[in-house]
Each structure stands twice: as C-alpha cells, then as structure tokens.
ChimeraX commands (.cxc) that place a marker at each C-alpha (Angstrom):
marker #1 position -14.09,2.14,17.54 radius 0.5
marker #1 position -12.59,-1.24,18.26 radius 0.5
marker #1 position -15.84,-2.47,19.81 radius 0.5
marker #1 position -17.79,-1.49,16.69 radius 0.5
marker #1 position -15.35,-3.34,14.43 radius 0.5
marker #1 position -15.50,-6.43,16.67 radius 0.5
marker #1 position -19.32,-6.40,16.66 radius 0.5
marker #1 position -19.35,-5.95,12.89 radius 0.5
marker #1 position -16.89,-8.83,12.52 radius 0.5
marker #1 position -19.05,-11.00,14.75 radius 0.5
marker #1 position -22.10,-10.17,12.64 radius 0.5
marker #1 position -20.26,-11.09,9.43 radius 0.5
marker #1 position -19.09,-14.33,11.06 radius 0.5
marker #1 position -22.63,-15.31,12.06 radius 0.5
marker #1 position -23.99,-14.37,8.63 radius 0.5
marker #1 position -21.22,-16.38,6.95 radius 0.5
marker #1 position -21.99,-19.37,9.18 radius 0.5
marker #1 position -25.67,-19.14,8.20 radius 0.5
marker #1 position -24.82,-19.10,4.49 radius 0.5
marker #1 position -22.45,-22.03,4.97 radius 0.5
marker #1 position -25.18,-23.93,6.84 radius 0.5
marker #1 position -27.59,-23.26,3.97 radius 0.5
marker #1 position -24.99,-24.59,1.53 radius 0.5
marker #1 position -24.52,-27.74,3.61 radius 0.5
marker #1 position -28.27,-28.29,3.84 radius 0.5
marker #1 position -28.53,-27.82,0.08 radius 0.5
marker #1 position -25.86,-30.44,-0.53 radius 0.5
marker #1 position -27.69,-32.88,1.75 radius 0.5
marker #1 position -31.28,-32.20,0.65 radius 0.5
marker #1 position -31.19,-31.43,-3.08 radius 0.5
marker #1 position -31.95,-34.28,-5.50 radius 0.5
marker #1 position -29.10,-34.42,-8.01 radius 0.5
marker #1 position -25.51,-33.46,-8.61 radius 0.5
marker #1 position -26.28,-30.28,-10.53 radius 0.5
marker #1 position -28.53,-28.68,-7.92 radius 0.5
marker #1 position -26.22,-29.77,-5.10 radius 0.5
marker #1 position -23.29,-28.20,-6.88 radius 0.5
marker #1 position -25.28,-24.99,-7.36 radius 0.5
marker #1 position -26.03,-24.78,-3.64 radius 0.5
marker #1 position -22.47,-25.54,-2.65 radius 0.5
marker #1 position -20.90,-23.07,-5.07 radius 0.5
marker #1 position -23.22,-20.11,-4.52 radius 0.5
marker #1 position -23.99,-20.19,-0.81 radius 0.5
marker #1 position -20.61,-21.73,0.03 radius 0.5
marker #1 position -18.68,-18.96,-1.71 radius 0.5
marker #1 position -20.72,-16.23,-0.03 radius 0.5
marker #1 position -20.44,-17.93,3.37 radius 0.5
marker #1 position -16.70,-18.44,3.04 radius 0.5
marker #1 position -16.24,-14.87,1.85 radius 0.5
marker #1 position -18.16,-13.48,4.81 radius 0.5
marker #1 position -16.13,-15.60,7.25 radius 0.5
marker #1 position -12.89,-14.35,5.68 radius 0.5
marker #1 position -14.21,-10.78,5.86 radius 0.5
marker #1 position -14.94,-11.28,9.55 radius 0.5
marker #1 position -11.42,-12.62,10.14 radius 0.5
marker #1 position -9.95,-9.62,8.34 radius 0.5
marker #1 position -11.99,-7.20,10.45 radius 0.5
marker #1 position -11.50,-8.86,13.83 radius 0.5
marker #1 position -7.74,-9.28,13.41 radius 0.5
marker #1 position -7.17,-5.49,13.36 radius 0.5
marker #1 position -3.95,-6.22,11.45 radius 0.5
marker #1 position -3.36,-4.93,7.93 radius 0.5
marker #1 position -1.39,-8.01,6.85 radius 0.5
marker #1 position -4.12,-10.40,7.96 radius 0.5
marker #1 position -6.82,-8.20,6.42 radius 0.5
marker #1 position -4.94,-8.15,3.10 radius 0.5
marker #1 position -4.61,-11.94,3.14 radius 0.5
marker #1 position -8.32,-12.27,3.90 radius 0.5
marker #1 position -9.16,-9.92,1.02 radius 0.5
marker #1 position -6.95,-11.93,-1.35 radius 0.5
marker #1 position -8.68,-15.09,-0.12 radius 0.5
marker #1 position -12.10,-13.58,-0.84 radius 0.5
marker #1 position -11.07,-12.59,-4.35 radius 0.5
marker #1 position -9.61,-16.06,-4.96 radius 0.5
marker #1 position -12.78,-17.71,-3.66 radius 0.5
marker #1 position -15.07,-15.56,-5.79 radius 0.5
marker #1 position -12.98,-16.18,-8.92 radius 0.5
marker #1 position -12.42,-19.92,-8.59 radius 0.5
marker #1 position -15.71,-21.22,-7.16 radius 0.5
marker #1 position -17.95,-20.42,-10.18 radius 0.5
marker #1 position -15.28,-21.63,-12.59 radius 0.5
marker #1 position -14.80,-24.96,-10.82 radius 0.5
marker #1 position -18.58,-25.46,-10.49 radius 0.5
marker #1 position -19.00,-24.87,-14.22 radius 0.5
marker #1 position -16.23,-27.31,-15.10 radius 0.5
marker #1 position -17.63,-30.00,-12.78 radius 0.5
marker #1 position -21.13,-29.55,-14.18 radius 0.5
marker #1 position -19.85,-29.73,-17.74 radius 0.5
marker #1 position -17.82,-32.87,-17.04 radius 0.5
marker #1 position -20.83,-34.46,-15.33 radius 0.5
marker #1 position -23.12,-33.53,-18.21 radius 0.5
marker #1 position -20.72,-34.88,-20.82 radius 0.5
marker #1 position -20.26,-37.99,-18.67 radius 0.5
marker #1 position -24.02,-38.63,-18.82 radius 0.5
marker #1 position -24.75,-37.96,-15.16 radius 0.5
marker #1 position -28.55,-38.31,-14.91 radius 0.5
marker #1 position -30.81,-35.51,-13.71 radius 0.5
marker #1 position -32.99,-35.87,-10.64 radius 0.5
marker #1 position -36.67,-36.70,-10.95 radius 0.5
marker #1 position -37.79,-33.14,-10.20 radius 0.5
marker #1 position -35.08,-31.41,-12.27 radius 0.5
marker #1 position -36.01,-29.73,-15.52 radius 0.5
marker #1 position -33.60,-29.87,-18.41 radius 0.5
marker #1 position -32.27,-32.05,-21.18 radius 0.5
marker #1 position -31.24,-35.43,-19.82 radius 0.5
marker #1 position -27.80,-36.43,-21.19 radius 0.5
marker #1 position -29.16,-39.79,-22.41 radius 0.5
marker #1 position -31.97,-38.05,-24.30 radius 0.5
marker #1 position -29.44,-35.62,-25.78 radius 0.5
marker #1 position -27.27,-38.51,-27.00 radius 0.5
marker #1 position -30.29,-40.23,-28.55 radius 0.5
marker #1 position -31.29,-37.01,-30.34 radius 0.5
marker #1 position -27.76,-36.51,-31.66 radius 0.5
marker #1 position -27.53,-40.09,-32.95 radius 0.5
marker #1 position -30.83,-39.73,-34.85 radius 0.5
marker #1 position -29.78,-36.50,-36.59 radius 0.5
marker link #1:1,2 radius 0.2
marker link #1:2,3 radius 0.2
marker link #1:3,4 radius 0.2
marker link #1:4,5 radius 0.2
marker link #1:5,6 radius 0.2
marker link #1:6,7 radius 0.2
marker link #1:7,8 radius 0.2
marker link #1:8,9 radius 0.2
marker link #1:9,10 radius 0.2
marker link #1:10,11 radius 0.2
marker link #1:11,12 radius 0.2
marker link #1:12,13 radius 0.2
marker link #1:13,14 radius 0.2
marker link #1:14,15 radius 0.2
marker link #1:15,16 radius 0.2
marker link #1:16,17 radius 0.2
marker link #1:17,18 radius 0.2
marker link #1:18,19 radius 0.2
marker link #1:19,20 radius 0.2
marker link #1:20,21 radius 0.2
marker link #1:21,22 radius 0.2
marker link #1:22,23 radius 0.2
marker link #1:23,24 radius 0.2
marker link #1:24,25 radius 0.2
marker link #1:25,26 radius 0.2
marker link #1:26,27 radius 0.2
marker link #1:27,28 radius 0.2
marker link #1:28,29 radius 0.2
marker link #1:29,30 radius 0.2
marker link #1:30,31 radius 0.2
marker link #1:31,32 radius 0.2
marker link #1:32,33 radius 0.2
marker link #1:33,34 radius 0.2
marker link #1:34,35 radius 0.2
marker link #1:35,36 radius 0.2
marker link #1:36,37 radius 0.2
marker link #1:37,38 radius 0.2
marker link #1:38,39 radius 0.2
marker link #1:39,40 radius 0.2
marker link #1:40,41 radius 0.2
marker link #1:41,42 radius 0.2
marker link #1:42,43 radius 0.2
marker link #1:43,44 radius 0.2
marker link #1:44,45 radius 0.2
marker link #1:45,46 radius 0.2
marker link #1:46,47 radius 0.2
marker link #1:47,48 radius 0.2
marker link #1:48,49 radius 0.2
marker link #1:49,50 radius 0.2
marker link #1:50,51 radius 0.2
marker link #1:51,52 radius 0.2
marker link #1:52,53 radius 0.2
marker link #1:53,54 radius 0.2
marker link #1:54,55 radius 0.2
marker link #1:55,56 radius 0.2
marker link #1:56,57 radius 0.2
marker link #1:57,58 radius 0.2
marker link #1:58,59 radius 0.2
marker link #1:59,60 radius 0.2
marker link #1:60,61 radius 0.2
marker link #1:61,62 radius 0.2
marker link #1:62,63 radius 0.2
marker link #1:63,64 radius 0.2
marker link #1:64,65 radius 0.2
marker link #1:65,66 radius 0.2
marker link #1:66,67 radius 0.2
marker link #1:67,68 radius 0.2
marker link #1:68,69 radius 0.2
marker link #1:69,70 radius 0.2
marker link #1:70,71 radius 0.2
marker link #1:71,72 radius 0.2
marker link #1:72,73 radius 0.2
marker link #1:73,74 radius 0.2
marker link #1:74,75 radius 0.2
marker link #1:75,76 radius 0.2
marker link #1:76,77 radius 0.2
marker link #1:77,78 radius 0.2
marker link #1:78,79 radius 0.2
marker link #1:79,80 radius 0.2
marker link #1:80,81 radius 0.2
marker link #1:81,82 radius 0.2
marker link #1:82,83 radius 0.2
marker link #1:83,84 radius 0.2
marker link #1:84,85 radius 0.2
marker link #1:85,86 radius 0.2
marker link #1:86,87 radius 0.2
marker link #1:87,88 radius 0.2
marker link #1:88,89 radius 0.2
marker link #1:89,90 radius 0.2
marker link #1:90,91 radius 0.2
marker link #1:91,92 radius 0.2
marker link #1:92,93 radius 0.2
marker link #1:93,94 radius 0.2
marker link #1:94,95 radius 0.2
marker link #1:95,96 radius 0.2
marker link #1:96,97 radius 0.2
marker link #1:97,98 radius 0.2
marker link #1:98,99 radius 0.2
marker link #1:99,100 radius 0.2
marker link #1:100,101 radius 0.2
marker link #1:101,102 radius 0.2
marker link #1:102,103 radius 0.2
marker link #1:103,104 radius 0.2
marker link #1:104,105 radius 0.2
marker link #1:105,106 radius 0.2
marker link #1:106,107 radius 0.2
marker link #1:107,108 radius 0.2
marker link #1:108,109 radius 0.2
marker link #1:109,110 radius 0.2
marker link #1:110,111 radius 0.2
marker link #1:111,112 radius 0.2
marker link #1:112,113 radius 0.2
marker link #1:113,114 radius 0.2
marker link #1:114,115 radius 0.2
marker link #1:115,116 radius 0.2
view
C-alpha cells in the first residue's frame, strides 16, 4: 500500500511541476500584464496545489497531510482573489493592453467617459 501511495505522490508531484512550468512559460511568453497574470494565477494555483497534495501523500503523516490540505484550500481561495484585485488595479491605473489582446483599452475607456 505504501508503494502505491508513493507512486501516486510522485505522479502528482510531476504533474504539479508540469503545471508550474506552464505557468512560468506563460509569464515569460505572454504579451501583457493581464494575460501573464491569468497564466500565473490559473496554472500556478493548480501546480502548487498538486505539489502540496503530493507532499501530503508522500509524508504518510496525518499532521503534514492536514497542513497540506489547508495550504491547498488557502491557495485556491486567495489566488483568484489576488489576481482579480491586481487586474482591477492595473486596469484602473491605465495599464495598456498588448497588441494582440482584445478588450477595451483603459485610455479608450477614459476618452469615452470624458465625452459622455
């Protein structure tokens, strides 16, 4: 039974590392702040959660598993909230969109509001 749990934990660890790598590549490759933040918050939260799940499984200790579970819940609750707040602050601070991004540019929005 222990070997199965260790293999399962190793699989979750590798899967979490892949998601974290995807998040890092998204932060490096994507064109603007909003898409980078999306990659970091979504894939980063899943990757971190899978790594914590692997730690909880491999430890074979209830106290460590409980801490890992609390960490996963904390990560899944705070990551979307912080990404939303950063995106909102950037949007209200007139952070420009990338060339390939589709949406309302903050400068255009301000011009439309001043004309109305």
